[in-house]
Each structure stands twice: as C-alpha cells, then as structure tokens.
N, C-alpha and C positions, 0 to 999 in steps of 0.2 A: 039841622041836617041830622036823624039817628043813625047810626053806622054799628053793626055788629061789632064789636072790636075782641081781639083775644090777647094778653101779656103771655109773653112766652117766657122760659127760665132754667137754671141748669135742675135736673132731676135730683128731689128730692125736697125741694123747696116749693112746691105747689102747696101747702097748706100756707106757706107764710106771705108768699105774695097773695095768697085767696085774703087771708086777714088783713093785709096791707091795702086792698082795693074795696073790703067792706068797708075800714076803717075810713078811705074816701067817699063812701054816702052811695058807691055800685053794687047792684045786685050781681050776684057772680054763679055762675058753672063751674066746677073745675074736673079736669082731664089731666091723663098724664103728658106731663111738658106744659100745657098751655093751662089758662082759666080764660072765659068767654063773659064777656060781658057788653053793656050798651053806651051808649053817651054819642053827644054831638061835640064840635068841634072844638068847645071851652074844655071839654071832658077829655080828646085825647090830649091837650095840653095840659090839662093836669096830672094824668095819671103819666105823662112821660116826666113832670117835672117834678111829679112826687114820689115812685116807686123807687125803692132803694132796694130791692132784691130782684127784680127782673132784669130780665135781658134786652126785649123791645115790645112794643105794642103795636100791633097790626091790625088795618083796616079788612074784615072780609067783607070783600067786593062782591063776590057770588058765588052761591054752590047752585052746582047742574049736574045733571047725568051724561058722560061723554062715552060713546062708544066707537065715535070715528071722527078723522079729523075733522070732516063739516060740520059735525056737531060742535066741536072745540072752537072753530072757525069762526061760527054766526053767534056764538053764546059772550063769546069773549069782545067781538066787533060790537055786540050791541052797549057794551058796558060806556057809561058817559065818561070816556079817559080823558076829555076836555077840563072838565071837575079838579084833576090832578096832576094834569100834564101841562105845562107850557107848550107852545109851538117848536122852542130850542132843546125840550128837556132831554137830557141821557136816561133811559130807562132800561138797564139791564133786566132780563127776565131769567130767572131761574127755575128748574122745574125737579118735580119725582114723582115715579110712580110706582105704587105696590099692588099687587095684585090686580092691573088691570089690562084691559084688552088695548091701550094706547102704551104701550109697554116703552117704548123707546123715548127718553128723556130730550133727547137730542130733538130729535123730530115734534116733541110737545112743544119746545122752549120754540123753536123755531118758528109752527104752526101761530102761538101765543101773541109771538111779535109781531107777525105780518097782521094779523088780526087788528092790535093797538096801532101800528103802524096806516093801517088801511080807515080806520077811525078818523084820527088825527090828520090824515092827509083830506081826507071830507070836511073836516070841521074847519081849521085852516088855509081850504082852497087851495093846497099842495100839490101838484105832481110828481115835482122830484122829491129827491129823498131829503127825510128831514134832517136837520143840521145834528141834531143829540151832543153839542157845544155847553147846554146849559146845566142846572143842577141835575143831580143824580136822585132820581127815587126809584127804588128798587121794589119789583113786580114779583112774585112767588106763583108760581102755579103748582098746584099740587093734585094729584090724582090717584084714590085709593077704593079700591073695587068699585071701578068706573065712574066712583063720584067725584067730579072734579071740585075745588075750592080755589077761587082767586085771593092773593093777598097784596096789598099793598101796605109796605111798612112805611110808618110815621116815623121813626125813630132816626133812621142814619146808624152812626158809629153807636154800637151797642153804649147799653144803659150806663155799663161798669165802668166807662170813660166820663166822670165825673169834671174832668177839666181841671182838678187841682194838682196831681200828679207830674212835677219834674223829672222827676227818675225815680225808677224803682230799683238799682240794683240788680239783685241775683233772679229768683223765682219766687214773686209775690202773687199773693192772692188778691184777684181781681176784687174790686172794690164792691159790689154787689154782691160776692161772695161771703166776702166779710161783713158786710151788712146782715148776710141771711144768718150766720155764726149766730151773730151781738141778738139778732130777733129771738133766736131759738133758747136765750136766757131768758131771767127773769130781772134785767136790768132795768135802772131804772136812775132817772140822773140825781137823785142824791144817793146812790150805792157808792161807793170806793170798787175800782176799777182796773183790773191791770193787763195789760200785754206785755208779757215775759220776754219774747221774742221778736220785737216789734218790727225790726226787719225798716221796709221805708217807710212803718208807720201807718197803714192804713186800716188796721183793725182799731186800734186807739182814734186816731180818726174820724172813721165812723161811727165810732161810740159818741165822741163828741158831739158830731152833726145832728145825730139823731136826737141826743139829750138837748141840743139847744133848737131844737125841731129845725132844722136849716134842709133847706129842699134839693135833695141830691143834683137836680139838674140844672142849681141855679147857674152855674157859671161855663153853659156848652150850649151848643145848637142843634138843632133838629129837624130830618128830615121836612117834616109837615111845613117846616117854614117857607119852603119852596112850592109849595101846593097852589096851583092855579087861584084856587079861590080863598087863599087864606089871607087874613088880616093879618097884618105886623103888629097892631094894636093892641090884638087879642093876648100876645103871648107877651107884651111889654105891659099889660095891666096886670098880668098874672105872674110876672116877675115881682112887681112891684108889691103886690100882695102879699106873697110870700116873704119879701124883705120884711114885713110887717108884723109876719105869724114868726120870726125868729125869738126867743128867749133868750134875751139879751141879760138877764138878773138873775144868772144862776151863779153860783158858785160849785165848779165839778169838780172829783178828784179822781183821775185821770193818769194813769202809771203807766209810761212806756219805756220800758229798759232793754240795753241790744248789749254783747259782750262786745261788740265792735264798735267804736268811736264813729268811726265814716258812717255807718249804718245812723246812727244817734243824728248826726249833722245831714243826712240826707233828709230825715225823717222829722225833721224842723224844717227843713225849707217847704217838704210838701204839707206839715200843719199849718205853718205860714200863711204857704197859695188860698189851703183849703179855710183859714179865718177862722183858725183854733189854736193855734199854736199858744195862746195864753191856758188855755182850759190844761194843757197836758206836761207832765212832769218827766221830760225824757231823763235817762239817767243811764252813764256807761254800767253795766252791771252784770255778774253771771248770775243763774237760773240758781245756782246752789247758795249763793249769798242772799237773797234774797228775805226779808225780814219785816213784819210789820207789825201794830198793834191794836190797828185798823180792823173793825168787825163787819160782818155782815156784807163781804166783798163779793167782787165775781172775776174770776179769770178766765180769760178766752186768748188759748193759745195755737199758736201753728208752727210747733218745733219741728226740724228737720226731719224728713221720714227715712232717711239711709238711701234711697234711691235719687234723692237729689242732691245727697253729701256723695254719694258712691261709698258710702261708707258705714253699712249697717251698724257694726261696732260703738265708733263714735255716737252714733244717733240713740244708740239704748244708752248707751253711759249718761248721755243729756237726759234721756226719761227718768233714772234711776236721781238724779238730781232733781230733778221735777218733786218726785216724789217726796222726795227727803226735807223739801223747800215748802211743798205744800199740802201736805196729807195733814200737818198738824194744826192746819187752819182748819179746825171746824165749823165755823161759821161761815167759811167760804164756798161759795159753788165753784166748779172747775168743769170748762168744757177744753176738752184738748184734741184737735185735728191730726189723724196721722194714716198714712196708707197701711204699717206695721200693725197687723192683726194680732201679735204678741204685744204690743204696748203695755196692758197691765200688768206683765207678768214682772216687766223691767220698772213700771211705777209703782209697784209693790201694793196696788191694792183693784177690787174690781171695780168697776162702773157701776153707777145708779141704773145706766143707759147708755147704750149704744145706737146712734141712729147713723144710717148710710147717707152716702154723700158723694157727686161725682165733681172732683175739683179738674175740670175737664173732662178728658177720660179716664181718669186714673180713677178710680175708686178709694174713697177715702173711709173712713169712720171718725165720727165725732163723740169722744168717748165723754159721759157726761158723769160727773161726782157731786150729787145734789147736798149742800149745804145744811145745817142747821141753825136757819140767823136768830138773833135774841129777841126780832120782833118780824111782826106778819107783816107782808108786804100788801 
C-alpha cells in the first residue's frame, strides 16, 4: 500500500534530509521542517532504518477541510484505523491549530480521539471502553487555516535515539544533529577526521558509522512494529540486508580528543556499543596541544558555548586555543558550532561561510573554514 510520508527534522537540516531521502531512492518535496515523499510499508522501514539526520517519519493518513467539529469527527471516523491500531493499542492524540475556526486544541484532541474510538469499537465489536494497555502509537491532528492533516507516527522515540549511548555526561549533541553537521562537510571515509572536544563521543561515532555505512537504526525499535498490519519479517529482512551493507574492509583515521579522561572513558563505552571502537583513536588532549602531520582532514567541533559553562570568558579562551591549533592546518576544513556570535573574533579568522542551525531551541551558527586540500575530492 502506498502512503504519503513526511520526514521531520531540526530547522536548518531540510536540505540534508532531502539529499538523504533522494539517495535512498525517493522522490521528494521540501518544505520548512519537513520533507514529503511516498512509499509503502517497506519504504517506511527503510526510511526509519537509514535516515541519519531526521527526527521522525510520519504517515499523512488524510487531509481535508474542517470548519466544524462534525466534519472533523466524520472525516477521522472514516479512516481505517484498524490497519494501524490493534484492539488494545494505546493511542495518545496530540493537536495544534493555527488560524482555524476550530481553534480550541483540547476540543480538537477530544473529538479526534472520540472519532477513532468509535471506529475501533465498531470494527472490534466492543461497546465498553477500549483497554489501551498495548503498544503506543502516537496520532497528531494539525489544523492550518481550516485544513486538517491527520498524521501517524511510525518512529516512536525520535530517530536520534540510536541505541548505542550508554551515558552522555553533560550536554551532548543529539546523534542526528551530530550526523547533520558531518553531512554539511565534504567528509569521506578516506579523510582524516578530528573531533577535538569529543565529550561522550557522538560526533566521532557518527562519522565512523557513516564511513562504514552502518544503518543508524540498526540497534533500536520503531513504532511501526506495533501496527496491526505489520509483518515482523519485513524488518528482520531489512536489518539483515543492512548488516550485509556494512563496509568492514576500511581503515579509518578518526581522532577523538578531550581534556577530561572521564569523558574519554565514557566515549569509548559508547563507541564500543556502536560497534566502532576500533575505528576511533581516543586521546586525553587539550585543544591547544593538538598537532598533526596529516593533510586534507576534516574537523567538526562542538566547543562550550559559554551559556553551557556559565563562563563566557573561559569559553572564549578555548576559542583562541582552537584558532592557534587549527588555523595553521591549511589543507584541513574546520566546522565549528557555537551560539557565541563573537566566535570569529576570538578564533582569530573570519569564516568562509556561516550556517544558522537550531540546537533544540538555541540558535547556533556553524562557522565553516574551508581548507585547500592537496587533492580533488
């Protein structure tokens, strides 16, 4: 069965997710915060299993005009919910309304829930309340200018939850955000790669997973596994094919440094869980002490912002250290994420390009310094 699907992502990563979906063979349409595409059940599995930078994949079950609650109820009640929801399914309904006659979100949620319950009671021949003791499937009802859109979440926990992170320490980047940063660089598996303030290791781990073509969803579960019409063998086959596609014959040069040995130990645990511990050279090292004879490398750094340290002065000293260590590396390209818009002043060099991204609700800039490699990529 063909479905209209959307992939959602953090603001600023639309083009990255769009390219990922095209590489997976989908025809796409891009919009703010979402990419629309079509696919069947196997495509839902493929998108969830392989998307590195998206947040989730949702089915657009139905779109229709709704100017009163009777219309809303009837249209939602007509949807074949039994294809998605077992008799005991737990299905929370979220809602939002913008510039619509049906502006009360609690009422939108309540009417939508009632319509779904009524449909399932008829299908499952049940007059008492539905138990809702089974697996959770989230349903989202969105109203924009009286146009309703009914979405079913196929993902469950956000796609950033890969399943390899044992612990994360302080304030780490989400895995899909780290993968997005890497996707904005020209990194290839034969390039030297440096994560100079690795923390819990996320950037280095995501680089290794990308280089080895390890599907990011290989070690986790998804909401679609609980759909009434889902065959578990489909996912088992997709996982088996994904494991066969892993590139095991590569020699990678990925360095992950941190001044804190405790964070190095933690990052190693996470890398081991992800299956890439042997691909990453972990080292306790301050940024100012980094030196290399390697050429044509990529640096992706998530230094402290000052907000996170509550000490902007200390953060800016680190930016100076980064400039002294990295500016002499002429063949290397550097990508540095921070919310400090004065970063360039303390780093000591103007960026080739800046890109605005949102790390959660915090506006950050990716300061890009393009190197001059001694070979063509």
